[in-house]
N, C-alpha and C positions, 0 to 999 in steps of 0.2 A: 359530398363534403367541400366547401368551402372557407378556407381560416386567411384570417385577417388580424395584422398588427393591432394591437390594443393601445390607442390612439400615438402617441409620438414614441413608445418603450417601443422593445425588440421584442416582446411576450407577445405569440400566437395564438390565437381564439380561434374555433370554432363561430360558423354567423350565426348557429342558431345553442343558446345558452339554457342548460335547464335552471329551472326556478324547481326550489325545493320547500316552498313557505307550506306544504301540504303534506309533506312527510312527518311518519307519527302521525298515531290515533288520540287525536286531543280530548280531553274532555267537557264538559258543557262549561266550563269559566273558562273557556278560547274563544277565542272570533273564528279560529279555526274548527270550532265541532261542527261534525257533518259531510264536513267541506277538506277532508284533510285523506292521507293511505295508508292502511296499516304497512308496517315495518315489511313484513315479504312481499308485498308485492313493490315498495317504496325501492327494494332489494335488485328485484327483475327491472323495472326502471332507469334506472340507474347501470343497471350491465349492458340491459339494452341501447341505451341514447351513447354509452360509451363505446358499444359496440360497431353503433352507426357512424362512427366519427362526433357528437356531442364531447370534447372535451375538456369544455367548458359548466362548472356550475355554481347555483349561485342561493348562497344562503344567508344569511341572519340569528343574533344568539336570542333577539327576540320571540323567531319563529316558533310557534304552539307553544309548551310551556317551558319553562324552566333550561333553557336551550334543547327543546325537545328534535328540533329538525336535524342540529348539528352531533346529537350524543346518535339521530340514527346511521349518517353518514359517516361518523366516528367508526358505529358498526357496524359497517360496510367496507369500509378501508380496511381494518381489521383482521374482518374473513376475510376478506376477496385477496389483500397486497394490493392493490393498484390504484396507491395512491398518486403514485408516481405518474400517473395517464391522466391524472385530473387536473388543469387548473383550477384552481377551489377560492373561491370568493367567498366573506364574509364580511358581518356589519357588524357594528355598535354605536352609541349614542341611547338609544331609549331605556326606560328602567328596567333593571334586572334583580333590584335590590330595593326594601327601602328605606327611609335616609335619604337626606339632600345630597349626599354627592352616589344616588344610586344609578344618575341619569345625568346625560349631559356630556360634553364634548375636551374635559376639563384634561388634564395629566394625568392628573390620579383615575378617574373610571375609565381611560381609554386602556392604561399600563392594567387595572384591574379587567378589564374586560376582554384581553386578547390574552393575559393568559388560562382563562376561564376558558375561551373557544376553544384553548389549543390544546386543555387538554377534555374539553368533551368531542373537540374532533379526532381527536388521538394521533393529532401531528404532530411535523417540530416548526414548518413555516406555513403560515397563508401566504397566498402564491397575490390574491389581491383584498387590501385593507380598507374598508370603506367605511366611514360617516353616514350616518344612517338618514341625517337632515342636519342643515345649519344649528349652530348655538346659538343667539346671540344674549348668551350670557357669558360662554367665554371668549377670549381674544381668539382671530385666526391665526395667529403666532403658537399661540398656548398648542393648541391643537395639530398647529402643523411640527413645531418643534418634538412634542411628544411621537408621533406617526413617523419621525425622521427616525430619534431614536429604535425605534425599533426596524428602523429597514436596518440600520446601525448593529443592532443585535442579530440579524440576519431572524428574527423569528417575522418578519413580515417584507414581503418583496417588494412591490408595489401597492400605490396608496390609491384610491378615491374615494370619489362622494357621491353624494343623489339626496337628490332633493332639495337641491341650490336655489338662491336669488341669480339671478347673468350677478347683480352688481359684486355678490358673495362668491361665487366665485372668480371671479373677473378679481380681486379683492388678493382672492387665495393665491392666485397663479402669480402676484405681484412679491407678495413675501415670503412664497416659494425662490423668485429669482434672483431678489437681492439681495435675502438671508442666507442664500447656498444651501436651504434648505430642498429635500424629496419634494416635489409639487405632485397632484392629480395626474393620472393618467385615463384617469375615463367619468363622467358622469352618467349615474343612472337614475332614470326619471321616465314618470308612467308622457307616453311614447304613444299615438295610435290612428288613425283616421278621425276611430271619434274626439281624440286628444289630442290637439296639433295645437296647443297651447306654443309649448318648450321651443317652436319656430321662427316667434318674434325674436328673442333674442338669445336663448339658449344658447339653441344649433348655432347662428354664426360669435358668442363666445367660446365655446370650443373648437370649430376652424379656428380663431384666433389664438388660443391656447393650448392647442395641438392634444384637445380628452378627444378619446373613441363614444360614445353614444349608448349604452346600451339602457334600454326602453325595456322599460316595466308595466305591467299589463298591457299589452297590445294587442287583444283582442276587446280592450273593451271593456275588461272587467265579466266576459261572457258577449256582452250582444253584438259586438262581429264573427259569433260562430255560426249565424242564422237560425238560431231555434227560435226566435220570436220574432211575433210577427205583429205589424199596424195595430191596432185602435183595441188589441185585444190583454186584458192584464196575464204577465207573467204566473203560470199555472203550474212549472216546473223548474229545475236549475235552481241555481241560486237564487234569483231575484222569484221566484216562485218559493222558496223553504223559508226564508227566514226575514222580516223586518229590517233586519241588521243593516243589507244591502240597500232601500227602499232608496237614501239618499240619493246611491250612487248609479240610482234606476234615472231617476229622475234627471244626469248627464246624460240620458241617452237618449230616451225618450218625446223627438224632438222632430221637428221638421230635417235638420240639418242631420242627426240620426237617422232619417229612416231613408232619409234619399241618401246617404251613404254606402248605408246595408244595401239599397234596392243597385247600388250601380257594384258592389261587390256581387250581390246575386249574379249578376250583367257577367263579369267577365269571370264571374265563374263557370258561368255557363260554357263561354266561348274555349275555358282554357279546359274543361275538362277535371281543375281543382274542384277542391273543397272552399266555401265562405271562407273559414278561418286560413285557411293555405295563402288566400289571397290577403288574407290582409296583411299576415306574415311578410309574403314574399314583395308586400308594397314597401314594409318596413326596411327590412333589410336590402332592397334601391336606393335608399334614402342617404343623401350625405351627410358622411359625419357619423352612420349609424355604423357600430362595431359591431355587436353581436346580439338578437335580439332574444332579451327573458321568455321566457316561454315554462307554463308549469303542467303534470298530466296526473292526474288523480287515479289512472289505469292504464292498462298499453292500449288500449284504445287512441285514449287522446293522442299516448307518445307517438303512435305508428302516424296518426292522421298527421299533428305537426311536424315529425320526423319532414313529408313529404312537401311542406314546405319548400326548401333548398329545391326543388324540381319542376317550380313553376315558376316560366320566364315569362316575366311580365314585358307587353310592348311598348314603347315609348306612349303609343296611342294610345295604350291603358293605362297605364299612369296617369297620363293628361287626364282621364277620363276619373279617376279616381280621386287624382286631388281638386279635382273640380266639382266635383257632389259634395267631399268633403272640406273643403276648404273653409278656413273659420277668418270673421271681422278681424282683420287688424288691429284698425281701432287705433289712434291717432299715437307718434305721429308716422306710425308707418305705412298708412294710408298715404298721407302728402307725399312721404318719402319717394315710395311706387308711382304717384303719383307726376313727379319729373323725369324719376328716374327710370324708371318700366321696372325697380325692383329694390324692396331694402335693406 
């Protein structure tokens, strides 16, 4: 397992990060109903991942119900005593209680959310505390000052963000620098061969301001596992089981999506890897990517994903995958690229 510095920080994390959204059996009121893992399976996955060198776990207070994923991790820490082996990341922002202050990135909500996460996780600190999405109703300085206070109190060690627009990310970096506040060390964002939009603005912004990128949904919501076939409606898996994922399916079910998948299959055949391993290996090699967040509902999925670190893609194979999954840049990026060869 390779370990990289998280952005400009001194924190070292594995190139694969275990995403824990599926941990704990969620009931029918949860988005994760029927796509989650029971507690025993979750414990086995965490033990095996850590033994394989994955020292980075990511969760959020809204995963599952009432902090279900955090509670499962907390019980695992308590039963195994392995807390100090893990770089623990969690997130706040979305609604956890009723009322006007039950959501958002205000100081009030951040402090309360942090205290509740610490209790569920049965730990005295959060290694990486991330705002789950920018909050247009709260000034960025208020959010950063609250996070800075948590860092100074020792309850949080590093801070990051997720689902930020580039303008907000740059604004945040400037505020932190000019006000002497703790700045973000990482951006967690949707990124895969199927969804490359962050390359327009967010990747250059992260490079400029020293943030490591943590891709989520690296397999395009399961599309890049290779289990689906062109011109054939999905009958199993996430897209075959529930209409709630129909909108996601439309994102991938197009010429670019299938062209990308065909290229993944070709490279997989050349390397002897699975399609999913190729998709993960492509991201691991991308500039500014520190660690790729992958999920696993069972041990078989975990073992398959772990092998992505053993896949060595050649420059020619990277170029083949880049070309097949290329997105339309639009203006002004195409204009700039036409003049300088890059944007």
